[in-house]
MIDOSE-1310 file (N, C-alpha, C; in nm, 2 decimals, decimal comma, always signed):
residues 305
megg	+12,69/+12,04/+6,44/+12,61/+11,96/+6,35/+12,47/+12,03/+6,35; +12,43/+12,06/+6,23/+12,30/+12,13/+6,21/+12,20/+12,04/+6,14; +12,08/+12,04/+6,21/+11,97/+11,96/+6,15/+12,01/+11,81/+6,14; +12,09/+11,76/+6,24/+12,13/+11,62/+6,24/+12,22/+11,58/+6,13
rsrv	+12,29/+11,67/+6,06/+12,38/+11,64/+5,95/+12,52/+11,68/+5,99; +12,62/+11,60/+5,95/+12,75/+11,62/+5,99/+12,81/+11,74/+5,90; +12,91/+11,80/+5,96/+12,98/+11,91/+5,89/+13,09/+11,86/+5,79; +13,10/+11,73/+5,78/+13,20/+11,67/+5,69/+13,14/+11,65/+5,55
lckf	+13,20/+11,70/+5,45/+13,15/+11,69/+5,32/+13,14/+11,55/+5,27; +13,02/+11,52/+5,21/+12,99/+11,38/+5,16/+13,08/+11,35/+5,04; +13,16/+11,24/+5,04/+13,25/+11,22/+4,93/+13,18/+11,17/+4,81; +13,06/+11,11/+4,83/+12,98/+11,07/+4,71/+12,91/+11,19/+4,65
fmhg	+12,87/+11,29/+4,73/+12,82/+11,41/+4,68/+12,92/+11,49/+4,60; +13,05/+11,48/+4,64/+13,16/+11,54/+4,56/+13,17/+11,49/+4,42; +13,13/+11,37/+4,40/+13,14/+11,31/+4,26/+13,00/+11,30/+4,20; +12,90/+11,36/+4,26/+12,77/+11,36/+4,20/+12,70/+11,22/+4,21
aclk	+12,74/+11,14/+4,31/+12,69/+11,00/+4,32/+12,63/+10,97/+4,45; +12,58/+11,07/+4,53/+12,51/+11,04/+4,66/+12,37/+10,99/+4,63; +12,34/+10,87/+4,68/+12,20/+10,82/+4,66/+12,10/+10,86/+4,76; +12,15/+10,91/+4,88/+12,06/+10,94/+4,99/+12,00/+11,08/+4,98
gsdc	+12,06/+11,17/+4,90/+12,00/+11,30/+4,89/+11,99/+11,38/+5,02; +11,87/+11,43/+5,05/+11,85/+11,51/+5,17/+11,86/+11,42/+5,30; +11,85/+11,29/+5,28/+11,86/+11,20/+5,40/+12,00/+11,16/+5,44; +12,10/+11,21/+5,36/+12,24/+11,18/+5,39/+12,29/+11,24/+5,52
qfsh	+12,36/+11,17/+5,60/+12,40/+11,22/+5,73/+12,52/+11,31/+5,71; +12,58/+11,31/+5,60/+12,70/+11,40/+5,57/+12,65/+11,53/+5,50; +12,74/+11,63/+5,50/+12,71/+11,76/+5,45/+12,71/+11,76/+5,29; +12,61/+11,83/+5,24/+12,60/+11,85/+5,09/+12,63/+12,00/+5,06
nwsd	+12,71/+12,06/+5,15/+12,74/+12,20/+5,14/+12,89/+12,21/+5,09; +12,91/+12,28/+4,98/+13,05/+12,28/+4,92/+13,14/+12,36/+5,01; +13,09/+12,45/+5,10/+13,18/+12,52/+5,19/+13,24/+12,44/+5,30; +13,19/+12,32/+5,32/+13,24/+12,23/+5,43/+13,36/+12,15/+5,37
nasq	+13,45/+12,11/+5,45/+13,57/+12,03/+5,41/+13,54/+11,88/+5,42; +13,61/+11,81/+5,33/+13,60/+11,66/+5,33/+13,69/+11,61/+5,44; +13,66/+11,50/+5,50/+13,74/+11,44/+5,61/+13,86/+11,37/+5,55; +13,98/+11,40/+5,62/+14,10/+11,34/+5,58/+14,15/+11,24/+5,67
vctf	+14,07/+11,19/+5,77/+14,11/+11,09/+5,87/+14,08/+10,95/+5,81; +14,18/+10,87/+5,82/+14,17/+10,73/+5,77/+14,10/+10,64/+5,88; +13,97/+10,60/+5,84/+13,89/+10,52/+5,93/+13,95/+10,38/+5,94; +14,02/+10,33/+5,84/+14,07/+10,20/+5,85/+14,19/+10,19/+5,95
yqrg	+14,26/+10,30/+5,96/+14,37/+10,30/+6,06/+14,32/+10,30/+6,20; +14,21/+10,37/+6,22/+14,15/+10,38/+6,35/+14,10/+10,24/+6,40; +14,07/+10,15/+6,30/+14,02/+10,02/+6,33/+14,14/+9,92/+6,32; +14,26/+9,96/+6,29/+14,37/+9,88/+6,27/+14,37/+9,80/+6,14
lcty	+14,31/+9,85/+6,04/+14,29/+9,77/+5,91/+14,36/+9,84/+5,79; +14,43/+9,95/+5,81/+14,49/+10,02/+5,70/+14,62/+9,95/+5,65; +14,62/+9,91/+5,53/+14,73/+9,83/+5,47/+14,83/+9,92/+5,40; +14,80/+10,05/+5,39/+14,89/+10,14/+5,32/+15,01/+10,19/+5,41
gahc	+14,99/+10,19/+5,54/+15,09/+10,23/+5,63/+15,13/+10,38/+5,61; +15,26/+10,40/+5,60/+15,31/+10,54/+5,58/+15,27/+10,60/+5,44; +15,23/+10,51/+5,35/+15,20/+10,56/+5,22/+15,05/+10,60/+5,20; +14,97/+10,59/+5,31/+14,83/+10,62/+5,30/+14,81/+10,77/+5,28
ryeh	+14,72/+10,80/+5,19/+14,70/+10,94/+5,16/+14,62/+11,02/+5,26; +14,56/+10,94/+5,36/+14,48/+11,01/+5,46/+14,56/+11,01/+5,59; +14,51/+11,09/+5,69/+14,58/+11,11/+5,81/+14,56/+10,99/+5,91; +14,66/+10,95/+5,97/+14,65/+10,84/+6,07/+14,64/+10,90/+6,21
vras	+14,52/+10,91/+6,25/+14,49/+10,97/+6,38/+14,42/+10,87/+6,47; +14,48/+10,85/+6,59/+14,42/+10,75/+6,68/+14,29/+10,78/+6,73; +14,20/+10,68/+6,73/+14,06/+10,71/+6,79/+14,08/+10,73/+6,94; +13,99/+10,82/+6,99/+14,00/+10,85/+7,13/+13,96/+10,73/+7,21
ritk	+14,03/+10,71/+7,32/+14,00/+10,59/+7,40/+13,88/+10,61/+7,48; +13,80/+10,51/+7,49/+13,67/+10,51/+7,57/+13,70/+10,46/+7,71; +13,69/+10,55/+7,80/+13,72/+10,51/+7,94/+13,60/+10,45/+8,01; +13,61/+10,32/+8,05/+13,50/+10,25/+8,11/+13,48/+10,31/+8,25
papp	+13,35/+10,32/+8,29/+13,33/+10,37/+8,43/+13,38/+10,27/+8,53; +13,43/+10,32/+8,64/+13,49/+10,23/+8,75/+13,38/+10,15/+8,81; +13,41/+10,03/+8,84/+13,30/+9,94/+8,90/+13,26/+10,00/+9,04; +13,14/+9,97/+9,08/+13,10/+10,02/+9,21/+13,18/+9,96/+9,32
pvpv	+13,20/+10,03/+9,43/+13,27/+9,97/+9,54/+13,20/+9,85/+9,61; +13,29/+9,76/+9,65/+13,23/+9,64/+9,71/+13,18/+9,67/+9,85; +13,05/+9,65/+9,88/+12,99/+9,68/+10,01/+13,06/+9,59/+10,12; +13,10/+9,66/+10,22/+13,16/+9,58/+10,34/+13,06/+9,59/+10,45
prhl	+13,02/+9,47/+10,51/+12,93/+9,47/+10,62/+12,99/+9,54/+10,74; +12,91/+9,63/+10,80/+12,96/+9,70/+10,92/+12,96/+9,61/+11,04; +12,88/+9,51/+11,05/+12,87/+9,42/+11,17/+12,87/+9,28/+11,12; +12,95/+9,20/+11,18/+12,96/+9,06/+11,14/+12,93/+8,97/+11,26
paai	+12,85/+8,86/+11,24/+12,82/+8,78/+11,35/+12,94/+8,71/+11,41; +12,94/+8,70/+11,54/+13,05/+8,63/+11,61/+13,04/+8,48/+11,60; +13,15/+8,42/+11,60/+13,16/+8,27/+11,59/+13,11/+8,21/+11,71; +13,02/+8,11/+11,70/+12,96/+8,05/+11,82/+13,03/+7,91/+11,84
ppgs	+13,09/+7,89/+11,95/+13,16/+7,77/+11,98/+13,06/+7,65/+11,98; +13,10/+7,54/+11,93/+13,01/+7,42/+11,92/+12,97/+7,38/+12,07; +12,85/+7,34/+12,09/+12,80/+7,30/+12,22/+12,76/+7,40/+12,31; +12,77/+7,53/+12,27/+12,72/+7,64/+12,36/+12,57/+7,65/+12,36
nvds	+12,52/+7,68/+12,47/+12,37/+7,68/+12,49/+12,33/+7,83/+12,48; +12,31/+7,87/+12,35/+12,27/+8,00/+12,32/+12,15/+8,00/+12,23; +12,04/+8,07/+12,27/+11,92/+8,07/+12,19/+11,94/+8,17/+12,08; +11,84/+8,17/+11,99/+11,84/+8,25/+11,87/+11,84/+8,40/+11,90
nsta	+11,76/+8,44/+12,00/+11,75/+8,58/+12,04/+11,88/+8,63/+12,09; +11,94/+8,56/+12,18/+12,07/+8,60/+12,23/+12,18/+8,61/+12,12; +12,17/+8,52/+12,03/+12,26/+8,52/+11,91/+12,25/+8,64/+11,83; +12,12/+8,68/+11,81/+12,09/+8,80/+11,73/+12,14/+8,92/+11,80
etav	+12,12/+8,93/+11,94/+12,16/+9,04/+12,01/+12,32/+9,05/+12,01; +12,38/+8,94/+12,02/+12,53/+8,94/+12,02/+12,58/+8,98/+11,88; +12,51/+8,95/+11,77/+12,55/+8,98/+11,64/+12,55/+9,13/+11,61; +12,47/+9,20/+11,68/+12,46/+9,35/+11,65/+12,54/+9,43/+11,74
kpss	+12,61/+9,37/+11,84/+12,70/+9,45/+11,93/+12,84/+9,46/+11,87; +12,88/+9,58/+11,85/+13,01/+9,60/+11,78/+13,12/+9,55/+11,87; +13,11/+9,55/+12,00/+13,22/+9,50/+12,08/+13,24/+9,35/+12,07; +13,14/+9,28/+12,03/+13,15/+9,13/+12,02/+13,19/+9,08/+11,89
iplk	+13,22/+9,17/+11,79/+13,26/+9,13/+11,66/+13,41/+9,11/+11,65; +13,46/+8,99/+11,64/+13,60/+8,97/+11,62/+13,65/+9,00/+11,48; +13,69/+9,13/+11,46/+13,73/+9,17/+11,33/+13,84/+9,09/+11,27; +13,94/+9,05/+11,35/+14,05/+8,97/+11,30/+14,00/+8,84/+11,24
dawq	+13,91/+8,77/+11,31/+13,86/+8,64/+11,27/+13,77/+8,66/+11,14; +13,70/+8,77/+11,13/+13,61/+8,79/+11,01/+13,69/+8,81/+10,89; +13,81/+8,86/+10,89/+13,90/+8,88/+10,78/+14,02/+8,78/+10,77; +14,00/+8,67/+10,84/+14,11/+8,58/+10,85/+14,15/+8,51/+10,72
qnsg	+14,05/+8,51/+10,62/+14,08/+8,44/+10,50/+14,15/+8,53/+10,39; +14,21/+8,64/+10,44/+14,29/+8,73/+10,36/+14,20/+8,80/+10,25; +14,07/+8,80/+10,28/+13,98/+8,87/+10,19/+14,01/+9,02/+10,18; +14,05/+9,08/+10,29/+14,08/+9,22/+10,29/+14,21/+9,25/+10,21
qnlv	+14,31/+9,16/+10,22/+14,43/+9,18/+10,14/+14,40/+9,15/+9,99; +14,31/+9,06/+9,96/+14,28/+9,04/+9,82/+14,21/+9,16/+9,76; +14,12/+9,22/+9,85/+14,05/+9,34/+9,80/+14,15/+9,45/+9,77; +14,25/+9,47/+9,86/+14,35/+9,57/+9,84/+14,43/+9,54/+9,71
nsva	+14,47/+9,41/+9,69/+14,54/+9,38/+9,58/+14,47/+9,40/+9,45; +14,34/+9,37/+9,45/+14,26/+9,39/+9,33/+14,24/+9,54/+9,30; +14,22/+9,62/+9,40/+14,21/+9,76/+9,38/+14,35/+9,82/+9,32; +14,46/+9,77/+9,38/+14,59/+9,81/+9,34/+14,61/+9,77/+9,19
glsl	+14,57/+9,65/+9,16/+14,59/+9,60/+9,02/+14,50/+9,68/+8,92; +14,38/+9,72/+8,96/+14,30/+9,80/+8,88/+14,36/+9,93/+8,85; +14,41/+9,99/+8,96/+14,48/+10,12/+8,94/+14,60/+10,11/+8,85; +14,68/+10,00/+8,87/+14,79/+9,99/+8,78/+14,75/+9,97/+8,64
geae	+14,65/+9,89/+8,61/+14,60/+9,87/+8,48/+14,55/+10,00/+8,41; +14,48/+10,08/+8,49/+14,44/+10,21/+8,44/+14,56/+10,30/+8,41; +14,66/+10,29/+8,49/+14,77/+10,37/+8,47/+14,85/+10,33/+8,35; +14,85/+10,20/+8,32/+14,92/+10,15/+8,20/+14,84/+10,19/+8,08
aeep	+14,71/+10,18/+8,09/+14,62/+10,22/+7,97/+14,64/+10,37/+7,94; +14,66/+10,45/+8,04/+14,67/+10,60/+8,01/+14,81/+10,64/+7,99; +14,91/+10,55/+8,00/+15,04/+10,59/+7,98/+15,07/+10,64/+7,84; +15,12/+10,75/+7,82/+15,14/+10,80/+7,68/+15,24/+10,72/+7,60
epis	+15,23/+10,72/+7,47/+15,33/+10,65/+7,39/+15,46/+10,73/+7,39; +15,57/+10,66/+7,37/+15,70/+10,73/+7,37/+15,70/+10,82/+7,24; +15,76/+10,93/+7,26/+15,78/+11,03/+7,15/+15,91/+11,00/+7,08; +15,90/+10,99/+6,95/+16,02/+10,96/+6,87/+16,11/+11,08/+6,86
ndps	+16,24/+11,06/+6,86/+16,33/+11,17/+6,84/+16,33/+11,22/+6,70; +16,29/+11,14/+6,61/+16,29/+11,18/+6,47/+16,15/+11,25/+6,44; +16,15/+11,38/+6,41/+16,03/+11,45/+6,39/+15,94/+11,41/+6,28; +16,01/+11,34/+6,18/+15,93/+11,29/+6,06/+15,85/+11,17/+6,10
drpi	+15,88/+11,11/+6,21/+15,80/+10,99/+6,26/+15,68/+11,03/+6,34; +15,67/+11,16/+6,38/+15,56/+11,20/+6,46/+15,44/+11,25/+6,38; +15,32/+11,21/+6,41/+15,21/+11,24/+6,33/+15,17/+11,39/+6,35; +15,08/+11,44/+6,26/+15,03/+11,57/+6,27/+14,92/+11,57/+6,37
cafa	+14,91/+11,68/+6,45/+14,81/+11,70/+6,55/+14,68/+11,72/+6,48; +14,58/+11,64/+6,51/+14,45/+11,65/+6,44/+14,38/+11,78/+6,48; +14,40/+11,83/+6,61/+14,34/+11,95/+6,66/+14,40/+12,07/+6,59; +14,53/+12,07/+6,57/+14,60/+12,18/+6,50/+14,56/+12,18/+6,36
qagn	+14,54/+12,06/+6,30/+14,50/+12,06/+6,16/+14,37/+12,13/+6,14; +14,28/+12,12/+6,23/+14,15/+12,18/+6,22/+14,16/+12,33/+6,26; +14,27/+12,37/+6,32/+14,29/+12,51/+6,35/+14,29/+12,55/+6,50; +14,27/+12,45/+6,59/+14,26/+12,49/+6,73/+14,31/+12,37/+6,82
cphg	+14,44/+12,38/+6,86/+14,50/+12,27/+6,94/+14,50/+12,33/+7,09; +14,43/+12,25/+7,18/+14,43/+12,30/+7,32/+14,56/+12,29/+7,39; +14,66/+12,21/+7,34/+14,79/+12,20/+7,40/+14,89/+12,30/+7,36; +14,87/+12,37/+7,25/+14,96/+12,47/+7,21/+15,10/+12,42/+7,18
escr	+15,20/+12,50/+7,24/+15,34/+12,46/+7,21/+15,38/+12,33/+7,28; +15,30/+12,29/+7,39/+15,34/+12,17/+7,46/+15,28/+12,04/+7,40; +15,22/+12,05/+7,28/+15,16/+11,94/+7,22/+15,27/+11,84/+7,17; +15,25/+11,71/+7,20/+15,34/+11,61/+7,16/+15,34/+11,57/+7,02
hihg	+15,25/+11,62/+6,94/+15,24/+11,59/+6,80/+15,29/+11,71/+6,72; +15,31/+11,69/+6,59/+15,36/+11,79/+6,50/+15,24/+11,88/+6,46; +15,27/+12,01/+6,46/+15,17/+12,11/+6,41/+15,21/+12,14/+6,26; +15,12/+12,10/+6,17/+15,15/+12,11/+6,03/+15,14/+12,25/+5,98
dlcp	+15,19/+12,27/+5,86/+15,18/+12,40/+5,79/+15,05/+12,42/+5,72; +15,01/+12,54/+5,69/+14,89/+12,56/+5,62/+14,89/+12,53/+5,47; +14,79/+12,45/+5,43/+14,78/+12,42/+5,29/+14,70/+12,53/+5,22; +14,75/+12,60/+5,12/+14,68/+12,71/+5,06/+14,56/+12,67/+4,99
tcgk	+14,54/+12,55/+4,95/+14,43/+12,50/+4,87/+14,31/+12,46/+4,96; +14,33/+12,37/+5,06/+14,22/+12,33/+5,14/+14,21/+12,41/+5,27; +14,31/+12,49/+5,30/+14,30/+12,58/+5,42/+14,32/+12,51/+5,55; +14,38/+12,39/+5,55/+14,40/+12,31/+5,68/+14,55/+12,31/+5,70
hclh	+14,59/+12,30/+5,83/+14,73/+12,29/+5,87/+14,77/+12,14/+5,87; +14,78/+12,09/+5,75/+14,80/+11,95/+5,73/+14,93/+11,91/+5,65; +15,01/+12,01/+5,63/+15,14/+11,99/+5,56/+15,25/+11,96/+5,66; +15,30/+11,83/+5,66/+15,40/+11,79/+5,76/+15,53/+11,86/+5,72
phrp	+15,59/+11,94/+5,82/+15,71/+12,02/+5,79/+15,83/+11,93/+5,77; +15,83/+11,80/+5,80/+15,94/+11,71/+5,79/+15,92/+11,60/+5,70; +15,82/+11,61/+5,61/+15,79/+11,50/+5,51/+15,77/+11,57/+5,38; +15,88/+11,61/+5,31/+15,86/+11,69/+5,18/+15,78/+11,61/+5,08
lere	+15,80/+11,48/+5,06/+15,73/+11,41/+4,96/+15,58/+11,41/+4,99; +15,55/+11,39/+5,12/+15,41/+11,39/+5,16/+15,34/+11,52/+5,13; +15,42/+11,63/+5,16/+15,37/+11,76/+5,13/+15,33/+11,79/+4,99; +15,42/+11,75/+4,90/+15,40/+11,77/+4,76/+15,28/+11,68/+4,71
nhkl	+15,27/+11,56/+4,76/+15,16/+11,47/+4,72/+15,03/+11,53/+4,76; +15,03/+11,59/+4,88/+14,90/+11,65/+4,93/+14,86/+11,77/+4,85; +14,96/+11,85/+4,82/+14,93/+11,97/+4,74/+14,87/+11,93/+4,60; +14,94/+11,83/+4,54/+14,89/+11,79/+4,41/+14,75/+11,73/+4,42
qcer	+14,72/+11,65/+4,52/+14,59/+11,59/+4,54/+14,49/+11,70/+4,57; +14,52/+11,80/+4,65/+14,43/+11,91/+4,68/+14,40/+11,99/+4,56; +14,49/+12,01/+4,47/+14,47/+12,09/+4,35/+14,38/+12,01/+4,26; +14,40/+11,88/+4,25/+14,31/+11,80/+4,17/+14,17/+11,80/+4,22
nkkn	+14,16/+11,78/+4,35/+14,02/+11,78/+4,41/+13,95/+11,92/+4,39; +14,03/+12,03/+4,41/+13,96/+12,16/+4,38/+13,92/+12,17/+4,24; +14,01/+12,13/+4,15/+13,97/+12,14/+4,01/+13,85/+12,05/+3,97; +13,84/+11,93/+4,03/+13,72/+11,85/+4,01/+13,60/+11,91/+4,06
leal	+13,61/+11,97/+4,18/+13,49/+12,03/+4,24/+13,44/+12,15/+4,16; +13,54/+12,23/+4,11/+13,50/+12,35/+4,03/+13,43/+12,30/+3,90; +13,49/+12,19/+3,84/+13,43/+12,14/+3,71/+13,29/+12,09/+3,74; +13,28/+12,02/+3,85/+13,15/+11,96/+3,89/+13,04/+12,07/+3,91
lksq	+13,08/+12,18/+3,97/+12,99/+12,29/+3,99/+12,95/+12,36/+3,86; +13,05/+12,38/+3,77/+13,02/+12,44/+3,64/+12,93/+12,35/+3,55; +12,93/+12,22/+3,58/+12,86/+12,13/+3,50/+12,71/+12,11/+3,54; +12,67/+12,18/+3,65/+12,54/+12,15/+3,70/+12,43/+12,20/+3,60
diec	+12,46/+12,30/+3,52/+12,35/+12,36/+3,44/+12,36/+12,32/+3,29; +12,45/+12,23/+3,26/+12,46/+12,18/+3,12/+12,35/+12,09/+3,08; +12,28/+12,12/+2,97/+12,17/+12,05/+2,92/+12,20/+11,96/+2,81; +12,13/+11,85/+2,80/+12,15/+11,75/+2,69/+12,08/+11,81/+2,56
svcl	+12,15/+11,80/+2,45/+12,10/+11,85/+2,32/+11,99/+11,76/+2,26; +11,96/+11,65/+2,32/+11,85/+11,56/+2,27/+11,73/+11,57/+2,36; +11,74/+11,54/+2,49/+11,62/+11,55/+2,58/+11,60/+11,69/+2,64; +11,70/+11,78/+2,62/+11,69/+11,92/+2,67/+11,67/+11,92/+2,82
ervh	+11,72/+11,82/+2,89/+11,72/+11,82/+3,04/+11,86/+11,84/+3,09; +11,87/+11,90/+3,21/+12,00/+11,91/+3,27/+12,05/+11,77/+3,31; +12,17/+11,74/+3,27/+12,23/+11,61/+3,29/+12,24/+11,57/+3,44; +12,28/+11,66/+3,52/+12,29/+11,63/+3,66/+12,16/+11,63/+3,74
skpt	+12,05/+11,66/+3,67/+11,92/+11,65/+3,73/+11,84/+11,53/+3,69; +11,91/+11,43/+3,63/+11,85/+11,30/+3,60/+11,81/+11,23/+3,72; +11,70/+11,14/+3,71/+11,65/+11,08/+3,83/+11,75/+10,98/+3,90; +11,83/+10,91/+3,82/+11,92/+10,81/+3,87/+12,07/+10,85/+3,85
vser	+12,15/+10,80/+3,93/+12,30/+10,83/+3,93/+12,36/+10,79/+3,80; +12,32/+10,67/+3,75/+12,39/+10,63/+3,62/+12,35/+10,72/+3,51; +12,24/+10,79/+3,51/+12,21/+10,88/+3,40/+12,28/+11,02/+3,41; +12,34/+11,05/+3,53/+12,40/+11,18/+3,55/+12,54/+11,18/+3,49
kfgl	+12,56/+11,14/+3,37/+12,69/+11,15/+3,30/+12,67/+11,20/+3,16; +12,78/+11,27/+3,12/+12,78/+11,33/+2,99/+12,84/+11,23/+2,89; +12,79/+11,23/+2,77/+12,85/+11,15/+2,66/+12,93/+11,25/+2,57; +13,07/+11,25/+2,59/+13,15/+11,34/+2,52/+13,18/+11,29/+2,38
msgc	+13,15/+11,37/+2,28/+13,17/+11,33/+2,14/+13,31/+11,36/+2,10; +13,38/+11,27/+2,03/+13,52/+11,29/+1,99/+13,53/+11,39/+1,88; +13,42/+11,40/+1,80/+13,43/+11,49/+1,68/+13,37/+11,63/+1,69; +13,30/+11,65/+1,80/+13,24/+11,79/+1,82/+13,22/+11,82/+1,96
dhpf	+13,16/+11,93/+1,99/+13,15/+11,98/+2,13/+13,01/+12,00/+2,18; +12,91/+11,92/+2,12/+12,77/+11,93/+2,16/+12,75/+11,84/+2,28; +12,69/+11,89/+2,38/+12,67/+11,81/+2,51/+12,55/+11,72/+2,49; +12,57/+11,60/+2,54/+12,46/+11,50/+2,55/+12,47/+11,42/+2,68
cvgc	+12,36/+11,37/+2,73/+12,37/+11,28/+2,84/+12,41/+11,14/+2,78; +12,48/+11,06/+2,85/+12,53/+10,94/+2,79/+12,42/+10,85/+2,75; +12,31/+10,85/+2,82/+12,20/+10,76/+2,78/+12,14/+10,80/+2,65; +12,12/+10,93/+2,62/+12,06/+10,97/+2,50/+12,15/+10,94/+2,38
irgw	+12,28/+10,97/+2,39/+12,36/+10,96/+2,27/+12,39/+10,81/+2,25; +12,40/+10,73/+2,35/+12,42/+10,59/+2,32/+12,29/+10,52/+2,27; +12,17/+10,57/+2,31/+12,05/+10,52/+2,25/+12,04/+10,56/+2,11; +12,08/+10,68/+2,07/+12,08/+10,73/+1,93/+12,17/+10,64/+1,85
rsgs	+12,29/+10,61/+1,89/+12,38/+10,54/+1,81/+12,35/+10,39/+1,81; +12,28/+10,33/+1,90/+12,25/+10,19/+1,90/+12,11/+10,16/+1,86; +12,03/+10,26/+1,82/+11,90/+10,24/+1,78/+11,89/+10,18/+1,64; +11,77/+10,13/+1,61/+11,75/+10,07/+1,47/+11,73/+10,18/+1,37
hapg	+11,79/+10,16/+1,25/+11,79/+10,25/+1,14/+11,75/+10,18/+1,02; +11,71/+10,25/+0,92/+11,66/+10,19/+0,79/+11,77/+10,12/+0,72; +11,74/+10,01/+0,66/+11,85/+9,94/+0,58/+11,91/+10,03/+0,48; +12,04/+10,01/+0,46/+12,11/+10,08/+0,36/+12,17/+10,21/+0,40
mdin	+12,14/+10,25/+0,53/+12,20/+10,38/+0,58/+12,35/+10,36/+0,61; +12,42/+10,46/+0,57/+12,56/+10,46/+0,60/+12,59/+10,48/+0,75; +12,66/+10,39/+0,81/+12,68/+10,40/+0,95/+12,76/+10,53/+0,99; +12,86/+10,56/+0,91/+12,95/+10,67/+0,95/+12,88/+10,81/+0,93
tvvr	+12,79/+10,82/+0,84/+12,72/+10,95/+0,81/+12,59/+10,96/+0,89; +12,53/+10,86/+0,93/+12,40/+10,86/+1,00/+12,41/+10,82/+1,14; +12,45/+10,69/+1,16/+12,45/+10,64/+1,30/+12,56/+10,70/+1,38; +12,68/+10,71/+1,33/+12,79/+10,76/+1,41/+12,81/+10,91/+1,41
acpv	+12,72/+10,98/+1,34/+12,73/+11,12/+1,33/+12,66/+11,19/+1,45; +12,70/+11,31/+1,48/+12,64/+11,39/+1,59/+12,49/+11,42/+1,55; +12,39/+11,41/+1,63/+12,26/+11,44/+1,60/+12,23/+11,59/+1,57; +12,33/+11,67/+1,61/+12,31/+11,82/+1,58/+12,38/+11,87/+1,46
crvp	+12,52/+11,84/+1,46/+12,60/+11,90/+1,35/+12,63/+11,79/+1,25; +12,60/+11,67/+1,27/+12,62/+11,56/+1,17/+12,77/+11,53/+1,15; +12,86/+11,57/+1,24/+13,00/+11,54/+1,22/+13,02/+11,40/+1,27; +13,09/+11,31/+1,20/+13,11/+11,17/+1,24/+13,19/+11,17/+1,37
thyv	+13,15/+11,08/+1,46/+13,22/+11,06/+1,58/+13,24/+10,91/+1,60; +13,36/+10,87/+1,62/+13,39/+10,72/+1,63/+13,37/+10,67/+1,76; +13,37/+10,75/+1,87/+13,35/+10,69/+2,00/+13,29/+10,80/+2,09; +13,23/+10,76/+2,20/+13,17/+10,84/+2,30/+13,24/+10,82/+2,44
vpsv	+13,28/+10,92/+2,51/+13,34/+10,91/+2,63/+13,25/+10,95/+2,75; +13,21/+10,86/+2,84/+13,13/+10,90/+2,95/+13,21/+10,98/+3,05; +13,15/+11,08/+3,11/+13,22/+11,17/+3,20/+13,12/+11,23/+3,30; +13,16/+11,24/+3,43/+13,07/+11,30/+3,53/+13,07/+11,46/+3,51
vwyf	+13,18/+11,51/+3,46/+13,19/+11,66/+3,45/+13,20/+11,69/+3,30; +13,16/+11,82/+3,27/+13,17/+11,87/+3,13/+13,30/+11,95/+3,12; +13,35/+11,96/+3,00/+13,48/+12,04/+2,98/+13,44/+12,18/+2,92; +13,53/+12,27/+2,94/+13,52/+12,41/+2,89/+13,64/+12,45/+2,81
tpee	+13,74/+12,37/+2,80/+13,86/+12,40/+2,72/+13,90/+12,28/+2,65; +13,97/+12,29/+2,53/+14,02/+12,17/+2,46/+14,11/+12,09/+2,55; +14,19/+12,15/+2,64/+14,28/+12,08/+2,73/+14,20/+12,00/+2,83; +14,09/+12,05/+2,88/+14,01/+11,97/+2,97/+13,95/+11,85/+2,91
kedi	+13,90/+11,87/+2,78/+13,85/+11,76/+2,71/+13,95/+11,65/+2,68; +14,07/+11,69/+2,65/+14,18/+11,60/+2,62/+14,22/+11,52/+2,75; +14,22/+11,59/+2,86/+14,24/+11,52/+2,99/+14,14/+11,41/+3,02; +14,01/+11,44/+3,00/+13,90/+11,35/+3,02/+13,91/+11,23/+2,93
vngy	+13,94/+11,25/+2,80/+13,95/+11,14/+2,71/+14,07/+11,06/+2,74; +14,18/+11,11/+2,77/+14,30/+11,03/+2,80/+14,28/+10,95/+2,93; +14,21/+11,01/+3,03/+14,19/+10,94/+3,15/+14,10/+10,82/+3,12; +14,00/+10,83/+3,03/+13,91/+10,72/+3,00/+13,99/+10,61/+2,92
knkl	+14,07/+10,65/+2,83/+14,15/+10,55/+2,76/+14,25/+10,48/+2,85; +14,30/+10,54/+2,95/+14,39/+10,47/+3,04/+14,31/+10,37/+3,12; +14,19/+10,40/+3,16/+14,11/+10,30/+3,23/+14,08/+10,18/+3,14; +14,06/+10,21/+3,02/+14,03/+10,09/+2,93/+14,14/+10,00/+2,91
ryvs	+14,26/+10,04/+2,93/+14,38/+9,96/+2,92/+14,38/+9,84/+3,02; +14,30/+9,86/+3,13/+14,30/+9,75/+3,23/+14,18/+9,66/+3,21; +14,10/+9,69/+3,11/+13,98/+9,61/+3,08/+14,02/+9,51/+2,97; +14,01/+9,38/+2,99/+14,04/+9,29/+2,89/+13,95/+9,28/+2,77
kgsi	+13,82/+9,30/+2,80/+13,72/+9,30/+2,70/+13,62/+9,41/+2,72; +13,58/+9,48/+2,62/+13,49/+9,59/+2,63/+13,46/+9,65/+2,49; +13,37/+9,74/+2,49/+13,33/+9,80/+2,37/+13,30/+9,95/+2,39; +13,32/+10,03/+2,29/+13,29/+10,18/+2,30/+13,18/+10,21/+2,20
h	+13,07/+10,26/+2,25/+12,96/+10,29/+2,16/+12,97/+10,43/+2,10
């Protein structure tokens, strides 16, 4: 960790939506890798089970320090028979003489045996807590070793977990050799993540054609979005283009030729698609537009400006 910041890539920064900026405890360096460990599984709250897209790695057990040993008095006072004429000084002298201490009487209440039993029970409990889980005979049921996934397993060939194959996209040994479906899903997800990161990087310098500012340099997260025009390829920030289309205009103006037209080329555009990234090919634009339309299918009521 450098400068108090984690080496794990911030997932909000990946989507251009990190509100903490330089105060974020996670990394804003694109060379760092994003965490693939399911934190809900470590807390026992993951509802996806075997279908979870993240790795199910057990949290390391926290070993509590052993309680301090019970102090045992080296000298115990002897029992004084009732009616004996012994003064306090002689009693004190008798108490400190080792030969006058009846050890058997002092431990008559089985306190020594109880202490032995408690210590034995504590050791047994610790042994049960440290007992390893049984290893499944089916290799597909065994999880991937988190150390090997990062590239360095201290157990080597004797590791009780599966050492995954190398993913060519993310560079981690996270492909389970006995789960083909999980391997393919991870590869597809990795390729999508890489594509999104590359598109996000290339979109950093795109400027709005109205305010002439870089869209990703806007002061608030909600403003750091592009407004994709369906009829042309001029870049706008979503706030500027929506403000242009919803602003007041002189009476009698044709909506299609003035209000709904591009401010630069005047080509009519019937809808605007908000997007965090900018496109550079017609195929990329089509993917963004189709993804936005699919999201609108789950919205019962809405409007497109």
